[in-house]
C-alpha positions as CSV (number, residue, x, y, z in Angstrom):
1,M,35.6,-112.2,2.0
2,I,32.0,-113.9,1.7
3,T,30.8,-116.2,-0.7
4,A,27.3,-115.4,-2.9
5,E,25.8,-118.0,-1.8
6,S,26.0,-117.5,2.2
7,F,24.6,-113.9,1.7
8,I,22.2,-114.8,-1.0
9,Q,20.6,-118.3,0.9
10,A,20.5,-115.8,4.0
11,A,18.7,-113.5,2.2
12,K,16.2,-116.0,0.8
13,G,15.2,-116.7,4.2
14,H,14.0,-113.4,4.5
15,G,12.1,-113.8,1.6
16,F,14.5,-111.7,-1.0
17,S,13.6,-113.5,-4.3
18,L,14.1,-110.9,-6.8
19,Y,17.0,-109.3,-7.8
20,T,17.2,-106.5,-10.5
21,G,20.4,-104.3,-11.5
22,V,22.9,-103.6,-13.8
23,P,26.2,-105.0,-13.3
24,C,29.7,-104.2,-11.9
25,S,32.9,-106.3,-12.3
26,Y,33.0,-106.2,-8.0
27,L,29.2,-107.8,-8.1
28,K,30.1,-110.6,-10.7
29,P,30.5,-113.2,-8.4
30,F,27.0,-111.9,-6.9
31,I,25.0,-111.6,-10.0
32,N,26.3,-114.7,-11.3
33,Y,25.0,-116.8,-8.2
34,V,21.7,-115.1,-8.8
35,I,21.7,-116.0,-12.9
36,D,22.4,-119.4,-12.5
37,A,20.0,-119.9,-9.0
38,E,16.8,-121.6,-10.3
39,D,15.0,-120.8,-7.3
40,L,15.5,-116.5,-7.9
41,E,14.5,-114.6,-10.1
42,Y,17.0,-112.1,-12.0
43,V,16.0,-109.3,-13.9
44,G,18.6,-107.6,-15.6
45,A,17.3,-104.1,-16.0
46,T,19.4,-100.9,-18.6
47,N,19.1,-98.4,-16.2
48,E,19.9,-98.1,-12.3
49,G,16.4,-96.2,-11.4
50,D,14.7,-98.7,-14.0
51,A,16.1,-101.1,-11.4
52,V,14.9,-99.5,-8.6
53,A,11.0,-98.9,-9.9
54,I,11.1,-102.6,-11.0
55,A,11.8,-103.9,-7.5
56,S,10.0,-101.5,-6.2
57,G,6.8,-102.8,-8.6
58,A,8.0,-106.2,-7.4
59,E,7.6,-104.8,-3.2
60,L,4.1,-103.7,-3.5
61,G,2.8,-106.9,-5.1
62,G,4.4,-109.0,-2.6
63,K,7.7,-110.1,-3.8
64,R,10.5,-108.7,-1.6
65,A,13.7,-107.0,-3.5
66,V,17.3,-106.8,-3.9
67,V,18.4,-104.0,-6.4
68,M,22.6,-104.1,-7.1
69,F,24.9,-101.7,-9.2
70,Q,27.9,-99.5,-9.3
71,N,28.1,-96.6,-8.0
72,S,29.1,-94.5,-11.0
73,G,25.1,-95.3,-11.8
74,F,24.3,-94.2,-8.1
75,G,23.0,-90.9,-9.4
76,N,20.2,-92.5,-12.3
77,T,18.6,-93.8,-8.8
78,V,18.2,-90.7,-6.7
79,N,14.6,-90.1,-8.9
80,P,12.9,-93.2,-8.0
81,L,14.6,-93.5,-4.3
82,T,13.4,-90.3,-3.3
83,S,10.2,-89.4,-5.4
84,L,8.9,-93.4,-5.3
85,N,9.9,-95.5,-2.4
86,M,10.7,-92.6,0.6
87,I,7.0,-90.9,-1.0
88,F,5.0,-94.2,-1.1
89,D,7.2,-95.7,2.2
90,I,8.0,-99.1,-0.2
91,P,11.1,-100.8,1.5
92,C,13.9,-102.0,-0.7
93,L,17.5,-103.1,-0.3
94,V,20.0,-101.4,-2.5
95,I,23.6,-103.0,-3.1
96,T,25.8,-100.4,-4.5
97,T,29.6,-101.1,-5.3
98,L,32.5,-98.6,-3.6
99,R,34.3,-97.8,-7.3
100,G,36.9,-95.5,-7.0
101,E,37.1,-96.3,-2.4
102,P,38.6,-93.2,-0.7
103,G,42.7,-94.7,0.7
104,G,41.1,-98.2,-1.4
105,P,42.4,-100.1,-4.2
106,K,43.7,-98.3,-7.5
107,D,41.2,-97.3,-9.6
108,E,39.9,-95.4,-13.1
109,P,39.8,-91.8,-12.5
110,Q,35.9,-91.7,-13.4
111,H,35.3,-93.1,-10.3
112,A,37.5,-90.7,-8.1
113,L,34.7,-88.4,-7.0
114,M,32.0,-90.7,-6.7
115,G,33.9,-92.7,-4.6
116,Q,34.1,-90.1,-2.4
117,I,30.2,-89.5,-2.4
118,T,28.8,-93.0,-2.6
119,T,28.5,-93.1,1.6
120,G,27.1,-89.4,1.5
121,L,24.4,-89.7,-1.2
122,F,23.0,-92.2,0.9
123,D,23.4,-89.7,3.9
124,L,21.7,-87.0,1.5
125,M,18.8,-89.3,0.5
126,R,18.2,-90.3,4.4
127,I,18.6,-94.1,3.5
128,P,20.3,-95.9,6.4
129,W,22.9,-97.7,5.2
130,E,26.6,-99.7,6.1
131,Y,29.2,-101.4,4.3
132,F,28.3,-104.9,2.5
133,P,29.5,-107.8,5.0
134,T,33.2,-109.8,4.5
135,E,33.4,-112.0,6.8
136,E,30.2,-114.9,7.3
137,S,29.6,-114.2,10.8
138,E,28.0,-110.5,9.7
139,V,25.9,-111.8,7.0
140,A,23.2,-112.5,9.7
141,P,23.3,-109.6,11.3
142,V,23.8,-107.5,8.4
143,L,20.3,-109.2,7.4
144,E,18.6,-108.5,10.5
145,R,19.4,-104.8,10.6
146,A,18.2,-103.8,7.0
147,T,15.0,-105.7,7.4
148,K,14.2,-104.7,10.7
149,H,14.9,-101.5,9.1
150,M,12.8,-102.1,6.0
151,N,10.0,-103.9,8.0
152,E,9.1,-101.3,10.4
153,K,10.0,-98.1,8.2
154,K,9.0,-99.6,5.1
155,Q,12.2,-97.3,3.5
156,P,15.1,-98.5,1.6
157,Y,18.3,-100.0,3.4
158,G,21.7,-99.6,1.6
159,L,24.7,-101.8,1.4
160,V,28.1,-100.4,0.2
161,M,30.5,-103.5,-1.7
162,K,34.2,-102.6,-1.5
163,K,36.5,-104.6,-4.0
164,D,36.5,-108.4,-3.2
165,S,33.9,-108.2,-0.6
166,V,32.8,-111.9,-2.4
167,A,34.8,-114.7,-3.8
168,P,34.7,-115.5,-7.4
169,H,31.9,-117.8,-8.5
170,K,31.9,-118.7,-12.2
171,L,28.8,-117.9,-14.5
172,K,27.1,-120.9,-16.0
173,T,24.3,-119.9,-17.7
174,K,23.4,-117.5,-20.2
175,A,20.1,-115.9,-21.0
176,E,18.9,-117.3,-24.2
177,P,17.6,-114.6,-27.1
178,R,13.6,-114.2,-27.4
179,D,12.3,-113.7,-30.7
180,V,11.5,-110.3,-32.3
181,H,8.6,-109.6,-34.5
182,A,9.0,-106.3,-35.8
183,A,7.4,-107.2,-38.5
184,Q,4.2,-107.6,-37.2
185,L,3.4,-103.7,-38.1
186,A,2.9,-101.6,-40.7
187,A,6.2,-99.5,-41.1
188,S,4.0,-96.7,-41.4
189,F,0.4,-95.7,-40.1
190,T,-1.2,-92.8,-40.4
191,W,-3.2,-91.6,-37.7
192,P,-6.7,-89.7,-37.9
193,K,-6.9,-86.2,-37.0
194,E,-9.5,-86.9,-34.9
195,R,-8.4,-87.4,-31.5
196,P,-9.7,-88.5,-28.6
197,S,-8.8,-86.8,-25.4
198,R,-7.1,-88.2,-22.5
199,T,-10.1,-88.0,-20.4
200,E,-12.1,-89.9,-22.9
201,V,-9.4,-92.8,-23.0
202,L,-9.3,-92.6,-19.5
203,T,-13.0,-93.1,-19.1
204,A,-13.0,-96.0,-21.5
205,V,-10.1,-97.5,-19.8
206,Q,-11.4,-97.3,-16.4
207,K,-14.9,-98.4,-17.3
208,S,-13.6,-101.7,-19.4
209,L,-11.4,-102.9,-16.5
210,R,-11.9,-106.9,-15.4
211,P,-11.9,-108.0,-12.3
212,G,-8.7,-108.4,-10.3
213,D,-7.2,-105.6,-12.7
214,V,-5.1,-103.2,-10.7
215,V,-3.9,-99.4,-12.9
216,V,-1.1,-98.2,-12.8
217,A,-0.8,-94.3,-13.9
218,T,2.3,-92.0,-14.5
219,T,3.0,-88.6,-13.3
220,G,1.1,-85.7,-14.2
221,H,-2.0,-85.3,-15.8
222,T,-2.3,-89.0,-16.8
223,G,-2.9,-89.7,-12.6
224,R,-4.6,-86.3,-11.9
225,E,-6.8,-87.0,-14.3
226,L,-7.2,-91.0,-13.6
227,Y,-8.5,-89.8,-10.2
228,A,-10.6,-87.0,-10.7
229,L,-12.5,-89.1,-12.8
230,E,-13.0,-91.4,-10.0
231,D,-10.9,-92.5,-7.4
232,K,-10.2,-96.0,-7.0
233,P,-8.3,-98.0,-4.4
234,N,-7.1,-100.3,-8.0
235,Q,-5.3,-97.7,-9.1
236,L,-1.7,-96.2,-8.0
237,Y,-0.8,-92.7,-9.0
238,M,3.0,-92.3,-9.4
239,V,2.9,-88.9,-8.3
240,G,6.9,-88.5,-9.1
241,S,9.7,-91.2,-10.2
242,M,8.9,-90.2,-14.2
243,G,9.5,-92.6,-16.7
244,C,9.1,-95.2,-14.1
245,A,5.7,-96.5,-14.5
246,G,6.4,-99.2,-16.9
247,S,9.5,-100.8,-14.7
248,F,7.3,-100.2,-11.9
249,G,4.8,-102.4,-13.4
250,L,6.8,-105.0,-14.7
251,G,7.6,-105.7,-11.1
252,L,4.2,-105.5,-10.1
253,A,3.2,-108.0,-13.2
254,L,6.1,-110.7,-11.7
255,A,5.1,-110.4,-8.8
256,Q,1.4,-110.8,-9.2
257,P,1.5,-113.6,-12.4
258,N,-1.8,-114.5,-12.0
259,R,-3.3,-110.4,-12.0
260,R,-3.3,-108.4,-14.9
261,V,-1.6,-105.2,-14.0
262,I,-2.4,-102.0,-16.4
263,V,0.1,-98.9,-16.8
264,L,-1.2,-96.1,-18.5
265,D,2.2,-94.0,-20.1
266,G,2.8,-90.5,-21.3
267,D,5.2,-90.3,-24.3
268,G,7.6,-87.8,-21.9
269,A,7.4,-90.5,-19.4
270,A,8.4,-93.2,-22.1
271,L,10.7,-91.4,-23.7
272,M,12.4,-90.4,-20.5
273,R,13.3,-94.2,-19.6
274,L,13.1,-96.0,-23.2
275,G,15.7,-98.4,-22.1
276,A,12.9,-100.0,-19.9
277,L,10.9,-101.0,-23.1
278,A,14.0,-103.0,-23.7
279,T,13.4,-105.2,-20.5
280,I,9.8,-105.4,-19.9
281,G,10.3,-107.0,-24.0
282,F,12.5,-109.6,-23.1
283,E,11.0,-110.5,-19.7
284,R,7.5,-111.3,-21.3
285,P,4.9,-111.6,-18.6
286,K,2.0,-111.9,-20.0
287,N,-0.4,-109.9,-17.3
288,L,1.1,-106.7,-18.8
289,L,-1.2,-104.5,-20.8
290,H,1.0,-101.2,-21.6
291,I,-1.1,-98.0,-22.7
292,L,0.9,-95.3,-24.3
293,L,-0.9,-91.8,-24.1
294,D,0.7,-89.7,-26.6
295,N,0.0,-86.1,-27.1
296,E,3.3,-85.3,-28.2
297,L,3.3,-82.9,-25.3
298,H,4.8,-82.5,-22.0
299,E,1.3,-81.2,-21.2
300,S,1.9,-81.0,-17.4
301,T,4.5,-78.7,-17.2
302,G,3.1,-75.9,-19.8
303,G,2.5,-78.0,-23.0
304,Q,6.2,-77.9,-24.4
305,S,7.0,-80.6,-27.4
306,T,7.8,-84.0,-26.9
307,V,9.9,-85.4,-29.6
308,S,6.9,-88.5,-30.2
309,H,5.5,-86.6,-32.9
310,S,9.2,-87.8,-34.9
311,V,8.7,-91.5,-33.0
312,D,7.1,-94.2,-33.9
313,S,6.2,-95.5,-30.4
314,A,5.2,-98.8,-31.7
315,L,7.4,-99.7,-33.8
316,V,10.2,-98.8,-31.0
317,A,8.1,-101.9,-28.6
318,A,7.6,-104.2,-31.2
319,A,11.5,-103.9,-31.6
320,S,11.7,-104.2,-28.4
321,G,10.8,-107.5,-27.7
322,Y,6.6,-106.9,-27.4
323,P,5.2,-109.7,-28.9
324,K,2.1,-108.1,-29.2
325,V,1.9,-104.1,-30.4
326,L,-1.5,-102.2,-31.5
327,R,-1.8,-98.8,-32.7
328,V,-5.3,-97.9,-31.6
329,P,-6.6,-94.4,-32.5
330,T,-10.4,-94.9,-31.5
331,T,-11.5,-95.1,-27.4
332,D,-13.9,-97.4,-28.6
333,G,-10.4,-99.3,-30.1
334,V,-9.5,-98.5,-26.1
335,A,-12.2,-100.1,-24.3
336,S,-12.5,-103.3,-26.6
337,L,-8.9,-104.0,-25.6
338,V,-9.1,-103.5,-21.6
339,A,-12.2,-105.3,-21.9
340,G,-11.2,-108.5,-23.6
341,E,-8.9,-111.1,-22.4
342,T,-4.9,-110.3,-23.2
343,S,-2.6,-113.3,-23.0
344,E,0.2,-111.7,-23.3
345,L,2.4,-108.8,-23.6
346,T,0.9,-106.3,-24.7
347,F,1.9,-102.4,-25.9
348,A,-1.4,-100.2,-27.5
349,H,-0.1,-97.0,-29.0
350,V,-3.4,-94.2,-28.1
351,K,-2.7,-91.0,-29.6
352,T,-4.4,-88.5,-28.0
353,R,-5.1,-84.6,-28.5
354,P,-4.0,-82.2,-26.2
355,G,-5.8,-80.4,-23.2
356,S,-6.9,-81.2,-19.6
357,P,-10.2,-80.4,-17.5
358,E,-9.8,-77.5,-16.4
359,D,-9.1,-76.9,-12.6
360,L,-8.3,-80.3,-12.8
361,P,-7.4,-81.8,-9.4
362,R,-4.6,-83.3,-7.2
363,P,-5.2,-86.7,-5.5
364,T,-5.8,-85.4,-2.1
365,V,-5.3,-89.1,-0.8
366,T,-1.8,-89.6,0.1
367,P,0.6,-91.7,-1.5
368,V,1.2,-93.9,1.8
369,Q,-2.9,-94.3,1.3
370,V,-2.8,-95.1,-1.8
371,K,-0.2,-97.7,-2.1
372,D,-1.5,-99.3,1.3
373,R,-4.9,-99.5,-0.3
374,M,-3.7,-101.1,-3.4
375,I,-2.0,-103.9,-1.0
376,A,-5.8,-104.6,0.7
377,W,-7.7,-104.5,-2.5
378,M,-5.1,-107.0,-3.8
379,K,-5.4,-109.7,-1.0
380,E,-9.0,-109.2,-1.2
381,N,-9.5,-109.2,-4.6
382,P,-6.9,-112.4,-5.3
């Protein structure tokens, strides 16, 4: 058994300063120490996959991050780990517990199967892993191996934590509730029948960017249309990891507090990980502008209807703690919003009409190239 302090302080020496995840009783002393530490940042995610996306955005922005969760939620991380981290070469340190350990302490029946396949799941995703250290002498070598792999391979590394690996640490601090101003919006709103196309909105965004802005575009036609309009080094196209754009943008905004991060989300993607809005709404980075392009369709996969026609996404964002929420019915409104300063976390709901340009190209630039050039661009444009 080790102390949380010994691992976390050693990890700090390797640059790990942001921790995000979903709690597990095995992780309790570890998370408690992080929450209490004044020199570390903890983002409580609503979903394990969101935590991976938050950590990945932070890594892109230059802040090394740790993701931690119970292995019962390991499945929620498969999408971002395989279609974001492994494809874009974005490393993160993944710590999962081992509930249901074969031959281990008696556990609840719901953990039995996942306990048997947890380490195999790392193998299946081709993510190297080892057990979380249980002796103080093991801490430094484990972190050396993990960071060596992350630095050289640019890929995630896994640590599997067994029960009682970390000595108890009593939580001393508690997150304070934050005011929610959901009443800032009218309870109902009638969108005009004539709606802009997604291309028109993306054009307005692209032409109105302020110096230093970076753009994260969700998967599917949104990223492809943005690329088709004009490929730029300050644009990142999330070709996979559907639903993770908002969380990725949160991590990037936290790591780059002096830079505005604009997330271009879609209705299907946002609905897939709606809990991310609550995390973003609580963290409230002032430099994050979250724009939802809502055509009420899964257009990239054939135009199947989403349920966004029956959801008031603006009200959801307001109820989730976004301090500023706007319904923006025109491209002029979008252009004005993007061209102006945004001094607080802002959510803009934009209804668009269905349709995409014919022969819409796919980016020829690779995800790794997209990531590398954005990092380089941010260094050149601090």
